[in-house]
N, C-alpha and C positions, 0 to 999 in steps of 0.2 A: 443490519443486513442479515438475513437468515440464510445459512449455507448448510444444506443437507442435515437439518435438525440442530445445527449449531449456530452460533452468532459470530459476526465479525465486527470489530470496532476499529476505527481509524482515529488516532488522536496524537497530539493536539492538532487542531486544524482551525486557524493558521498555526504554522510552526516556524521557528527560526533555526532550528538545529536538527532534531531527530523526530521522525514520524514513526509511530508505532502502529503496526497492524496486529491486532489481538484476535484470536479465535478460540472458541470453546470446543470446536470440533477437531479434536486431536487426531482422529483416525482418518483425516483427509489430507492429501497433498494439496498445496495451493501454489499457483504461479502468479507472479505479479510483474507488471511493467509500468514504469513511470515515464511519462512523456512530458516534454516541455510544451509551451504554448504553440510552437511551430510544428509539433508532431514528431520531433526527434526523440528517440529513446535515450534516456539519461541513466536509468537503472533498470535492471532486470534480475529476477531471482526466483527462488522457490522457498516454501516453508514445508519441510518434510513432516511426515506423520510423527506424532508424539511431541511436537514442539508447538507451544501456544503463541509465541510472540516473534515477530520480525521487526527489527529496528532499522529504518532507512536513514542514513546520514545525509541530510540535505545541507549541512553547514557550509559546504564549498560551492553550492549552487547559487545562482543569482536569484534575487527576490523576484517573485512573479507568480503566475498561475501555472500549475502543472496538472496533469491528468493521470490518475492511478487506475490501472485496469487489473482486476483480480479475477482469476479463473479457477474454478473448482468443478471437476467432473464435466467439463465442456460448457458450463454456464459461466457467463462473463458479466461482471459488474464494473461500473465506471464511476469514479469519484473525482470531483474537482478538489485540488489541494492548493492552498495558498502558502507560499514560502515568503516570510517577511524578513526584513532586515533585522539584525540583532538588536 
């Protein structure tokens, strides 16, 4: 995904523990929200300027499908994330 001249990667997907959001666009703030399949918010946070990675701990969450929403400068991208059993 291209974000204001930078790239965003989300890996590994599927995951059993930690999901990483990596961006090369260090000069941008990024907000993220992770929803479960029922639309309930399970994680929310930000990546401040100057930081390239955010690590989301999904280890305590149930296996299933989640939806990750990423916002940068008012633009929103959505991803399907699969949380697998260990």
